[in-house]
VEXTOR-837707 format. One record per residue (C-alpha): residue number from 1; residue in one letter; x, y, z. Coordinates in pm, whole numbers, plus 32768, in hexadecimal, padded with zeros to 4 digits. Each point is the difference from the previous one (the first is absolute). Example, Ala and Ser with C-alpha at 12.3 -4.5 7.8 and 13.67 -1.06 7.14 Angstrom:
2
(pt 1, "a", (84CE, 7E3E, 830C)),
(pt 2, "s", (8089, 8158, 7FBE)),
//
This chain:
174
(pt 1, "m", (881C, 3DA9, E3F3)),
(pt 2, "i", (80C6, 8116, 8075)),
(pt 3, "a", (8108, 7FB5, 7F03)),
(pt 4, "r", (7EC4, 8095, 7F23)),
(pt 5, "l", (7FE8, 8123, 80EA)),
(pt 6, "v", (811D, 8082, 7FBD)),
(pt 7, "v", (8036, 7FC7, 7EA2)),
(pt 8, "v", (7EDB, 80D9, 7FB1)),
(pt 9, "l", (8061, 812D, 8117)),
(pt 10, "l", (815C, 7FE8, 7F53)),
(pt 11, "l", (7F14, 805B, 7EA6)),
(pt 12, "t", (7F54, 80F4, 808B)),
(pt 13, "n", (80CB, 80E7, 80A4)),
(pt 14, "g", (8136, 7F89, 7F58)),
(pt 15, "v", (7FDD, 8146, 7EEC)),
(pt 16, "a", (7F90, 80EE, 817A)),
(pt 17, "w", (8153, 7FC3, 80AF)),
(pt 18, "a", (80C0, 8050, 7E9E)),
(pt 19, "q", (7F87, 8136, 7FF5)),
(pt 20, "h", (80AD, 80E3, 8067)),
(pt 21, "a", (7F06, 811A, 8103)),
(pt 22, "d", (7F60, 8131, 7F35)),
(pt 23, "d", (80DF, 8136, 7FE5)),
(pt 24, "v", (8108, 7F4A, 80AC)),
(pt 25, "f", (80FD, 80D1, 7F24)),
(pt 26, "v", (7F26, 8149, 7FF5)),
(pt 27, "g", (8153, 8163, 8030)),
(pt 28, "q", (80C1, 7EEC, 7F4E)),
(pt 29, "k", (80C4, 80C0, 7EB1)),
(pt 30, "a", (7FAF, 7EDC, 7EF0)),
(pt 31, "p", (8129, 7F8C, 7F8E)),
(pt 32, "e", (8031, 8061, 7E96)),
(pt 33, "l", (7FB3, 7EFF, 7EF7)),
(pt 34, "k", (8104, 7F23, 7F79)),
(pt 35, "d", (7FED, 7FC6, 7E6E)),
(pt 36, "g", (7F4B, 7ED0, 7FEA)),
(pt 37, "d", (7FCD, 7ED9, 7ED6)),
(pt 38, "t", (7F32, 80AB, 7ECE)),
(pt 39, "w", (7F3D, 8193, 8074)),
(pt 40, "i", (7ECB, 7FF8, 7F4E)),
(pt 41, "n", (7F04, 811D, 7F90)),
(pt 42, "t", (815D, 80D1, 8025)),
(pt 43, "a", (8187, 8021, 8003)),
(pt 44, "p", (8065, 7FC8, 8157)),
(pt 45, "l", (7FBA, 80F2, 8129)),
(pt 46, "k", (805D, 804F, 8161)),
(pt 47, "l", (7F67, 8085, 811F)),
(pt 48, "e", (813B, 812E, 802B)),
(pt 49, "q", (7F59, 8094, 7EB1)),
(pt 50, "l", (7E86, 7FE3, 806A)),
(pt 51, "r", (8046, 80E1, 8133)),
(pt 52, "g", (7EEE, 810F, 8008)),
(pt 53, "k", (7EEF, 7F14, 7F91)),
(pt 54, "v", (7F46, 7ED7, 80DA)),
(pt 55, "v", (8051, 7E79, 7FD5)),
(pt 56, "l", (7F70, 7EA8, 8033)),
(pt 57, "i", (80FA, 7EB1, 7FD1)),
(pt 58, "e", (7F01, 7EE6, 7FA0)),
(pt 59, "f", (80A7, 7EEF, 8046)),
(pt 60, "w", (7F2E, 7EAD, 7F2F)),
(pt 61, "a", (8018, 7EAF, 7F32)),
(pt 62, "w", (7F5F, 7FEA, 7EB0)),
(pt 63, "d", (7F59, 7E9C, 8060)),
(pt 64, "c", (7FBD, 802D, 8169)),
(pt 65, "p", (7EB1, 803C, 8078)),
(pt 66, "f", (8026, 80CE, 812A)),
(pt 67, "c", (80BF, 810B, 7EE5)),
(pt 68, "a", (7EA6, 7FE6, 7F2F)),
(pt 69, "e", (7F3D, 804E, 8151)),
(pt 70, "a", (80A8, 8134, 800F)),
(pt 71, "m", (8062, 8062, 7E8A)),
(pt 72, "p", (7E73, 80AC, 7FBF)),
(pt 73, "h", (809C, 8105, 8148)),
(pt 74, "i", (8136, 802A, 7F8C)),
(pt 75, "k", (7F7D, 804D, 7E80)),
(pt 76, "e", (7EDE, 810E, 80A5)),
(pt 77, "l", (8127, 80E3, 8101)),
(pt 78, "y", (8082, 801D, 7EAD)),
(pt 79, "d", (7EF6, 8040, 7EF6)),
(pt 80, "k", (7F55, 8105, 8133)),
(pt 81, "y", (8144, 80C7, 8053)),
(pt 82, "a", (813B, 7FAA, 7F25)),
(pt 83, "k", (7FB9, 8140, 7F50)),
(pt 84, "q", (7FFB, 80B3, 8155)),
(pt 85, "g", (814D, 7F65, 8044)),
(pt 86, "l", (8018, 7E8D, 8044)),
(pt 87, "v", (811A, 7EF7, 7F94)),
(pt 88, "i", (7F97, 7EC6, 800F)),
(pt 89, "i", (8121, 7F1B, 7FF3)),
(pt 90, "g", (7F8B, 7E9B, 7FE7)),
(pt 91, "v", (812E, 7F3B, 8046)),
(pt 92, "h", (7F91, 7E96, 7F7C)),
(pt 93, "t", (8103, 7F04, 80C2)),
(pt 94, "p", (7FCB, 7E79, 7FA8)),
(pt 95, "r", (7F5E, 7F04, 8106)),
(pt 96, "i", (8064, 7EEB, 7F2C)),
(pt 97, "d", (8101, 7FD6, 7EE6)),
(pt 98, "y", (7F15, 7FE9, 7ECD)),
(pt 99, "e", (7F5E, 8184, 8090)),
(pt 100, "k", (8193, 8052, 7FA8)),
(pt 101, "d", (7F9F, 7FE3, 7E82)),
(pt 102, "i", (803C, 8167, 7F63)),
(pt 103, "p", (7EDA, 7FB2, 7EE1)),
(pt 104, "k", (7F42, 7F59, 80F3)),
(pt 105, "i", (8016, 8160, 80B6)),
(pt 106, "k", (7FDB, 8136, 7F1B)),
(pt 107, "q", (7EAC, 7ED6, 7F73)),
(pt 108, "a", (7FA9, 8026, 8174)),
(pt 109, "v", (801B, 819C, 8025)),
(pt 110, "a", (7F53, 8029, 7E8D)),
(pt 111, "k", (7EF3, 7F0C, 804A)),
(pt 112, "k", (7FB3, 80C3, 8117)),
(pt 113, "g", (800F, 8128, 7FDB)),
(pt 114, "i", (80C9, 8086, 80C1)),
(pt 115, "k", (80A9, 8182, 7F71)),
(pt 116, "y", (80F5, 8031, 80F6)),
(pt 117, "p", (815F, 7FA3, 8004)),
(pt 118, "v", (806D, 7EB6, 805B)),
(pt 119, "v", (810F, 7F94, 8087)),
(pt 120, "v", (809B, 7E7C, 7FFB)),
(pt 121, "d", (80C8, 7FC4, 80FD)),
(pt 122, "n", (8043, 7E8F, 7FCF)),
(pt 123, "k", (811A, 7FD9, 80CA)),
(pt 124, "y", (7F41, 8092, 814B)),
(pt 125, "e", (80E1, 8121, 804E)),
(pt 126, "i", (7EE6, 8111, 8020)),
(pt 127, "w", (7F5E, 7ECC, 80A8)),
(pt 128, "s", (8101, 8008, 8119)),
(pt 129, "d", (803A, 8153, 8011)),
(pt 130, "y", (7EAE, 8043, 8073)),
(pt 131, "l", (802F, 7EC4, 80C7)),
(pt 132, "c", (7E7F, 7F4D, 7F4F)),
(pt 133, "n", (7FB2, 7ED1, 8044)),
(pt 134, "t", (7E93, 7FD6, 7F8A)),
(pt 135, "w", (7F40, 8065, 7ED8)),
(pt 136, "p", (7F71, 813D, 7FD1)),
(pt 137, "s", (80A8, 809D, 80C3)),
(pt 138, "h", (8006, 8194, 7FDE)),
(pt 139, "f", (80B1, 8119, 8065)),
(pt 140, "v", (7F85, 819B, 7FBC)),
(pt 141, "l", (8120, 80C0, 801B)),
(pt 142, "d", (7FFF, 81C4, 804B)),
(pt 143, "q", (8079, 80F7, 7EF0)),
(pt 144, "n", (8167, 7FC5, 80E3)),
(pt 145, "g", (7FD5, 7EA0, 7FC7)),
(pt 146, "v", (7FA5, 7FAE, 817B)),
(pt 147, "i", (7EE8, 7EBD, 800F)),
(pt 148, "q", (7EE8, 8073, 80BF)),
(pt 149, "l", (7F1B, 7EC7, 7FB7)),
(pt 150, "s", (8088, 7E8C, 7FCC)),
(pt 151, "h", (7F29, 7EFF, 7FEC)),
(pt 152, "s", (803B, 7E5A, 7FCC)),
(pt 153, "g", (7ED4, 7F48, 7F62)),
(pt 154, "t", (7EA8, 8091, 7F44)),
(pt 155, "g", (7F41, 810D, 80FF)),
(pt 156, "r", (8014, 8151, 804F)),
(pt 157, "y", (7FA6, 8066, 7EC8)),
(pt 158, "e", (7F44, 812F, 809D)),
(pt 159, "d", (816A, 8034, 8106)),
(pt 160, "t", (8083, 8058, 7E83)),
(pt 161, "e", (7F32, 80DF, 7F72)),
(pt 162, "a", (8002, 80C7, 811A)),
(pt 163, "v", (8196, 7FFA, 8029)),
(pt 164, "v", (7FF0, 804D, 7E91)),
(pt 165, "q", (7F40, 80FE, 8000)),
(pt 166, "r", (805C, 80E6, 8152)),
(pt 167, "l", (8179, 7FEF, 7F8D)),
(pt 168, "l", (7F88, 806E, 7E91)),
(pt 169, "s", (7F35, 8136, 8093)),
(pt 170, "k", (818E, 8060, 8097)),
(pt 171, "k", (8110, 80A6, 7F93)),
(pt 172, "s", (8128, 7F65, 7F70)),
(pt 173, "g", (80E0, 801B, 81A0)),
(pt 174, "n", (7F08, 805B, 807F)),
//
């Protein structure tokens, strides 16, 4: 009976233990993006060329149920704020081997209606640079490339939008 209780506790609390605390990376300069395996919806991007823009970096995987839960919120931010200067970059990082299939990733991007740039990170280089440890994770960067919000898991959609709105209302360099 005790063994079952321990297993239940580990299963229900394991994800929470794996996640970073919210905003643990706020105030840090965001790591530059590695080239990745493939870029979808754009030529390769570097954060340096996006200075002056608000950037949301979203780590996801195409067959991740939690990523599917978060995706509509990220797409809504893109639809609402891209014309005001928000740049969203999806970083597709596979959870398991079959999610590394680039044609399937491209198909998922099209099927999900993702219009923003997506970089395929099959080697986990970008994932590692951002010290990610769960799917989905996202980071909001200010116009100078400094992290203003970091979050692992689902939720915090209103907080994320508020940070995006606050940053978009500022002029670059302030």
